[in-house]
N, C-alpha and C positions, 0 to 999 in steps of 0.2 A: 571367523575373524574377517573384518571388512577388508576389501581390496583397496590398496593404497591409491591405485589409479582411479577407481570409482569415487574415492573420497576427494581427491584432488578436482576431479571433473565437477562434483557437486559444489565444492567451495568456489571454484571459478565461476560456475553458473550463478550461484547466489551473489557473489561480488559484482558481477557484470549486470545482473538484473537490478541490484540496488543502485548501481550507478545510473542506469536508465531511468528508473522510477524516481530517483532523486534529482532528475534534470541536470545531471553532470555533463550530459551531451545535448547540443542543441538540436531541434527538429531538423531533419534532412541532413544532419552531419554524417560524413562518411566515417565508418569505423574501420580502423586499420588493425589487422590481426597482429602484426608485428608490434604495434604501439601497445596493444592490450597484453601481449606476452610480457612486455617490459614493465607495464604498470602493475600487473597482477602477479608478476614473478612466476609465470606458468609457461609451459611448453605449448606448441601449437595445437597439439591434439585436443586437450581439454577446452581450449579457447574455441576451436573450430566446432566442436560438438555443442558447446554452449550457444554459439551463434545460430546453429541450426535449430536448437530447441527454442530460442528466443524468436526466431523467424516464425516458427510454428505457432507461437503465442501471439504474433501480431505486433510485437514491440519493435522489431526491425524488419527490414525488407532486403531481398537480394535482387540485384539487377542482372540482366543477361550476361554482363561482363564479370559476374561473380563478385561484385562489390557490395558490401553491406552498408545500409543507411539506417539512421534512427527514423522511425515512422513519425509522421506529423499527424497530430490529432486536432480536429477543429473544435470550436466552441460547442457545436451540436454533439460531437462525439463525447464531450465532457458531461453534458446534460444526460445523454443516453447512459453513460457509465453509472451515474449517480441514481438514475432511475432504476437500473438493474440492481445496483447495491442496496438501494432502499428496500426493495422487495426481499432480497436475499437476507439482508441483516435483520430485518423484522422477524423472519422465520428463525434465524440463527439465535437471536437474543432471547426469544421465547424458549427455545430448546435449552439454552444455557442456563436461564433462570429456573426452569423446572427440573432439569436433570443434569446440569453441568457438574463436572468434577470439582471438588473443593480446591484441588491444585490450580485449576484454571482460574477459578474465581479469585483466589489469593494473588495469582500472577497478574490479573487485571488491576488489582489494587496497587501492587508494586510498580507496575508500568505508569499508573497515574501519578504515584509519588515521584518517580524519576522524571516524568514530563514536567512536573512543577519545579523540580530542582534544576533541570536544564533551562527552563524559562527564566528562573530567578538569576541564573548565572549569565544569561544572555547568549546561551549556546543554541541558536535556532536550528542548526542541522541535527543536533542531538534531540531537540524537542520534537522536531518533525519526525524523526526516526521513531520516537516513542509514539507519536500519533498513529503511524503506520502499524506499529506492533500491536497497539491497542485493538485495532479492528482485526488484524490477523488472529489474535488470541481470542477475541470475542467469537469469531467464526469457529475456531478450533474448539472453544468451550461447548459449542452446540453438540459436539460428538458425531457430527455428520461429515463423512468423507466426500459426499457428493457436494455439499455446500462449500466445502474447503476447496475442492477442485474448481468449482465455478468461480469462487472468489478470486482465485489466482488468475483466471482467464480474464476477468474484467478489471483487474487492477492495473490501470494504464499510467503512464508517466504525465498525468494531468492533475495530480493531487496537490503538488506543492504550489503555493501561492506565489505570484510574481513579486509581490511586496508583502512584508510582514506588518500587519496592523495589530498593535498590542491589544486593543479592546476585543478584536475578533479572536485573537489567540487565547485570551483569558476566557472568552465564552466557550471556546472549544474545550478547554481544559475542564471548565466547570460542568459542561455537558458530559464529558468522559466520566468524571467523578460520580455524577447523578446516575448515569447508566450502570456503572459499576456497583453502586449501592443497591439499585434495584435488583440486579442480577444476584448479588450476594444474599439479598433478602428473599429471593425466590418470588418476586413480584413481576410475573411475566407481563401483565397488561401495562404496568408502569414502564418497564423496560422497553417494550415495544413502542409506547407513546413517545418516550424520550429519544429513541433512535430515529423515529420518524421526523422529529424536529431537527435533529442533529444532521440528517442527511437529505433534508428537503431539497430536491434538484432545483427548484425555481429560485433559491436564494444563494446557491453556492458560488455563482460566478457572476454576480450582479456587476462588480467592478469592471470585469473584462467586457461585459455588454455595454456598459457606459462608455468605456474607452473606445470601443468600435462604433458607438453610435447605433447599436442594435436595440 
């Protein structure tokens, strides 16, 4: 039987990690333990353990004064993340296509449908959540614990766009659906080709480069 304390700690960790990855905190923003306890309805123990774990993942940092701040990631950090993810997800998608469980392949299709529904209703936070879930499930479908662990390490709070461009979002969803179809058909070569287009590092942050003059 699961330990209730362990269950709460995991729930707090998942919730706090989602807030950071979803850009609910500004880069360099100080994180208050007390405020987190109130926001998440948790005691200090699970919150503190979660902060320590997230510090180990590089999502937050702790100062000598024992204060926690959200880590700031540069444009180069973002490019590096996608370069690593490109290599990782190419391997993952091949494994998923060739030997992925039917349950995971069906789950990918369901996520694509839910992403479309969220987009149609104008719920961008829900759509973006589906976007993240798609890639998480894709790596899970590979059946590799190592790829799953590495993926978690390189999923930084750099994924959400500053502004939502409808045409780009439509393209993202179409690509997700095509990748899903290739995986379900067992076409590893096509799935790998499509994920390469989807995660091409050189095109992910062009708008930010234009904004900064780089």
